[in-house]
C-alpha positions in Angstrom: 126.0 55.5 86.7 123.4 52.7 85.0 120.4 52.9 84.8 120.8 57.1 85.3 119.6 59.2 81.9 121.4 62.5 81.2 119.8 65.0 79.3 122.0 64.6 76.2 120.9 60.6 75.8 117.1 61.6 76.0 115.3 61.5 73.3 114.8 64.9 71.5 110.8 65.2 73.0 111.7 64.5 76.2 115.0 66.4 76.2 113.0 69.6 74.9 110.4 69.1 78.4 112.9 68.5 80.5 114.6 71.7 79.1 111.2 73.5 79.3 110.5 72.6 82.9 113.7 73.8 83.8 113.1 77.2 82.7 113.3 79.7 86.0 110.4 81.8 84.4 108.1 78.3 84.2 109.0 77.1 88.2 107.8 80.8 89.0 104.4 80.5 87.1 104.1 77.2 89.0 104.7 78.5 92.0 102.3 81.1 91.9 99.7 79.0 90.2 97.9 78.3 93.9 97.7 81.4 94.6 96.6 83.0 91.4 93.7 80.2 91.2 92.8 81.1 94.7 92.1 84.4 93.8 90.4 83.7 90.5 88.0 81.5 93.1 87.6 84.4 95.9 87.9 87.6 93.4 87.3 86.3 90.2 84.0 84.7 90.1 82.1 87.2 92.5 83.2 89.7 89.9 82.1 88.2 86.7 78.7 87.0 89.2 78.3 90.9 89.8 78.5 91.7 85.8 76.4 89.0 85.1 73.7 90.0 87.8 74.1 93.5 86.6 72.6 92.7 82.9 69.5 90.8 84.2 66.4 91.8 86.6 67.2 88.9 89.0 65.4 89.5 92.7 65.3 86.9 95.7 63.6 84.2 94.9 63.4 85.3 91.2 66.2 84.2 88.5 65.6 87.2 86.2 65.6 87.2 82.7 68.7 89.3 80.8 67.6 93.2 80.1 71.2 94.3 78.9 71.6 98.0 79.8 68.3 98.7 81.2 69.4 98.9 84.6 72.3 101.2 84.3 69.8 103.3 82.5 67.5 103.1 84.8 69.7 104.1 87.9 71.4 107.4 86.3 67.7 108.4 85.5 67.3 107.8 89.6 67.6 111.1 91.4 68.7 109.1 94.4 71.5 107.4 92.6 72.7 110.8 91.2 72.9 112.1 94.2 74.9 109.6 95.7 77.2 109.1 92.4 77.9 112.9 93.2 78.5 112.3 97.0 81.0 109.9 96.5 83.1 112.3 94.7 82.4 114.9 96.9 83.5 112.6 100.2 87.0 110.9 98.8 87.8 114.2 97.1 87.3 116.1 100.2 88.2 114.1 103.0 91.7 112.9 100.9 92.7 116.8 100.6 92.1 116.8 104.0 93.8 113.5 105.3 96.9 114.5 103.2 97.3 117.9 104.4 96.6 117.4 107.8 98.5 113.2 108.2 101.7 115.4 106.4 101.6 118.1 109.2 101.4 115.9 111.6 104.2 113.4 110.0 106.6 116.5 110.2 106.0 117.0 113.6 106.3 113.8 114.6 109.7 113.6 112.7 111.1 115.7 115.2 112.6 115.4 118.8 110.2 116.2 121.9 109.2 115.0 125.1 106.2 112.1 125.0 107.2 111.8 121.4 106.5 108.0 121.5 103.4 108.0 123.3 101.6 110.5 121.5 102.9 108.4 118.3 101.1 105.3 120.2 97.9 107.3 120.9 97.8 108.6 116.7 97.1 104.7 116.2 93.7 104.5 117.9 91.4 106.0 115.9 93.3 103.3 113.2 93.0 100.5 115.5 89.5 100.5 117.0 86.6 98.9 115.1 84.6 101.2 112.5 81.6 100.7 113.4 82.4 100.8 116.9 84.0 104.5 116.7 81.2 105.2 114.5 78.6 104.9 116.7 80.4 106.8 119.0 80.2 109.6 116.8 76.4 108.9 116.3 76.1 109.4 119.7 78.2 113.0 119.9 76.3 114.1 117.2 73.1 113.5 118.7 70.0 115.9 118.3 69.6 116.0 122.0 72.4 114.4 123.8 75.0 116.1 121.5 78.2 116.8 123.4 79.5 118.4 120.5 77.2 121.0 120.7 77.1 121.3 124.5 81.0 121.7 124.5 80.3 124.6 121.5 77.8 126.2 123.5 79.6 127.0 126.3 82.8 128.0 124.3 80.1 130.6 123.4 80.8 129.3 119.7 76.8 128.9 118.7 73.6 129.5 120.0 71.7 126.7 119.0 72.4 123.1 118.2 73.7 122.4 115.2 71.6 119.5 113.6 74.5 117.3 112.7 72.8 114.1 111.4 69.2 115.9 110.3 70.3 118.5 108.0 71.5 117.1 104.4 74.5 119.1 104.5 75.6 118.7 108.0 75.1 114.8 107.2 77.8 114.8 105.0 80.3 117.0 107.2 79.6 114.7 110.1 80.6 111.8 107.8 83.8 113.8 106.7 84.6 114.2 110.1 84.3 110.8 110.8 86.1 109.4 107.9 89.2 112.3 108.5 89.6 111.0 112.2 90.1 107.4 111.2 91.8 108.0 107.8 94.5 110.7 109.7 96.5 107.9 111.4 97.2 106.0 108.2 98.7 108.7 106.4 100.6 110.1 109.3 102.1 107.0 110.4 103.1 105.7 106.5 104.6 109.5 105.5 106.4 109.2 109.0 108.1 106.1 107.5 108.9 107.4 104.7 110.2 110.6 106.2 112.9 108.5 108.3 114.5 107.1 104.6 115.3 110.5 103.6 119.2 111.2 104.0 119.8 113.7 106.9 122.7 114.8 104.4 120.6 116.7 102.2 119.1 119.1 105.0 122.1 119.4 106.8 123.3 120.8 102.8 120.6 122.7 102.3 121.0 124.9 105.9 124.4 125.7 104.4 123.2 126.7 101.2 120.7 129.3 103.9 117.7 126.8 102.6 114.2 127.7 105.0 112.1 125.0 106.1 109.8 125.9 103.5 112.5 125.2 100.5 113.2 122.0 102.4 110.0 120.6 102.5 109.2 121.9 99.0 112.7 120.9 97.3 113.5 118.1 99.3 110.8 116.3 101.7 108.1 115.6 99.2 110.3 115.1 96.1 112.1 112.4 98.1 108.6 111.0 99.9 106.1 111.4 96.3 106.5 107.5 95.6 104.9 107.1 99.3 102.8 110.0 99.0 101.1 108.6 95.7 100.9 104.9 97.2 99.0 106.2 100.2 96.5 108.9 98.0 95.7 105.8 95.9 94.8 103.2 98.2 92.8 105.8 100.8 91.0 107.2 97.9 90.3 103.9 96.9 89.1 103.0 100.8 87.0 105.7 100.6 85.4 105.5 97.4 84.2 101.9 98.2 83.7 102.4 102.0 80.3 101.1 103.4 81.0 101.1 107.1 80.8 105.1 108.1 77.8 105.8 106.1 76.1 103.0 107.0 76.3 103.1 110.6 76.2 107.0 111.3 73.3 108.3 108.7 72.1 104.9 107.1 72.3 107.2 103.8 69.9 109.9 105.7 67.9 111.7 106.1 65.9 111.6 102.9 69.0 109.5 101.0 70.7 112.6 101.1 74.3 110.9 102.3 74.4 108.1 100.3 76.9 107.1 98.2 77.5 104.6 95.7 78.4 101.4 98.0 75.5 101.8 101.0 73.4 102.7 97.9 74.0 99.4 96.4 74.0 97.3 99.7 70.4 98.7 100.2 69.4 98.3 97.1 70.6 94.9 96.1 70.2 93.1 99.9 68.3 95.3 101.4 65.5 95.6 99.1 66.2 92.4 97.4 66.7 93.8 94.2 70.0 91.9 93.4 70.1 93.1 89.5 70.1 96.9 90.6 72.4 97.0 93.5 75.3 94.7 91.2 74.5 97.4 88.6 75.2 100.4 91.0 78.2 98.5 92.3 79.5 98.5 88.8 79.3 101.9 88.3 82.0 101.8 91.0 84.4 99.6 88.7 85.8 102.1 86.0 86.5 104.3 88.4 88.6 102.1 90.8 90.2 99.9 87.8 91.8 103.7 86.6 93.1 103.8 90.6 94.3 100.5 90.1 96.4 100.7 87.2 98.0 104.1 87.9 99.0 102.3 91.1 100.2 99.6 89.2 101.8 102.1 86.6 103.7 104.5 89.1 104.8 101.1 91.3 106.8 99.6 88.0 107.9 103.3 87.3 109.6 103.8 90.7 111.6 100.4 90.6 113.4 101.4 87.4 
């Protein structure tokens, strides 16, 4: 038609531009650009700001000056920080193992046919659905030194002679935090692993039964290898969530008694926001970055490897 230009009649620069714009990869990048821009504004800017704050002595109302790595050195020399640093890894490691073992066991149980299975599956989600602060406050009253329902039950069962100082003893306070964290996290493990179990072909179990395999052999040789990609995702997501969790510790113990139950996230919140030392608080938070980055990088590598 007259007035309509085809690709062959365009000038060479225009032809190259039209061909370049027609590439599928470029179109994909253009479609992703708004989301990437939004993530940069939402996550990138706060992250860069946190790095800058960690290198300054800024406080609330004071612009501060550049101090380099002094904040990191000062925090590492702090006994409270080192305790919080250790607590973070202990809490994450212990609770992740417990949640994985119990979550796997419950998933295997709920994968069987029994009366009331649907109701049990629905009830299992309650700890995960209830808001964290609300459920933690319920545990706070259950562990209260004077009104502890847990101590009352244990005394009436004859298991203890005197009340357990759940929230006033440093060791038992950490145990209390672990209990609440596991109570909230086990449903996530169970439901996700249960969904993964649905994808394992039944024929594999039937063939294994014919070969004389017992349930333990089936678990080791069939179930775990088949659901390993999902297991790795669940474990890493749980590690990242526990490592950076603020709500349980802040609501249950507030880092006490005597700063013995602080983790990096709660200590950063207390120093940076409650005490107004923004530079010090940002430095504490940045200590988490290498470990979280390693977890995320491993997860991306694992997902790509599983997709091949």
